[in-house]
C-alpha positions in Angstrom: -14.0 17.6 14.7 -13.6 16.4 11.1 -13.2 12.6 10.6 -10.1 11.6 8.7 -10.5 9.5 5.6 -8.5 6.3 5.0 -6.0 8.0 2.9 -4.9 10.4 5.7 -4.4 7.3 7.9 -2.7 5.2 5.2 0.5 3.5 6.3 2.5 0.6 5.0 2.0 -2.7 6.8 4.7 -4.5 8.7 2.7 -7.8 9.2 1.3 -8.2 5.7 4.5 -7.3 3.7 6.2 -9.0 0.8 8.4 -6.3 -0.5 7.6 -2.9 0.9 4.3 -3.3 2.7 2.4 -0.9 0.3 -0.1 -3.5 -0.9 -0.5 -4.9 2.6 -1.3 -1.4 3.8 -3.8 -0.8 1.0 -5.4 -4.1 2.0 -5.7 -3.0 5.6 -7.2 0.4 4.8 -9.6 -0.6 2.1 -12.1 -3.4 1.6 -10.0 -5.0 -1.1 -7.7 -7.8 0.1 -3.9 -7.3 -0.2 -3.5 -10.2 -2.6 -5.8 -8.4 -5.0 -3.7 -5.2 -4.7 -0.5 -7.3 -5.4 -2.1 -8.9 -8.5 -3.2 -5.5 -9.7 0.2 -3.9 -9.2 1.9 -6.8 -11.1 -0.5 -6.5 -14.0 -0.1 -2.8 -14.1 3.7 -3.0 -14.0 3.6 -5.4 -17.0 1.3 -3.3 -19.1 2.5 0.2 -18.1 6.1 -0.3 -19.1 7.3 0.2 -15.5 5.6 3.5 -14.6 3.5 1.8 -11.9 6.8 0.3 -10.5 8.1 3.8 -10.1 4.9 4.8 -8.3 5.2 1.8 -6.0 8.8 2.7 -5.2 7.7 6.3 -4.4 4.9 4.9 -2.1 7.5 2.7 -0.4 9.7 5.7 0.2 7.2 8.3 1.3 4.4 6.3 3.0 5.2 5.8 6.7 5.2 2.3 8.3 2.4 1.6 10.7 3.9 1.1 14.2 2.8 -2.0 16.1 1.4 0.1 18.8 -1.1 1.9 16.5 -3.1 -1.3 16.1 
């Protein structure tokens, strides 16, 4: 059986969520803490003229939320 990579298991976080849980989910599934993801997103939104904000909104819409029973 093939092992799934972190991207196949990626889900938004309910516990570590400020706006949509995307950065919290990235923090749970990578070795980078969620505050670093938030800082990175804010800086990229400022310097990308909002393109990254559009990407964040798409992730918010299409990435499922991790249920509390999944652990």
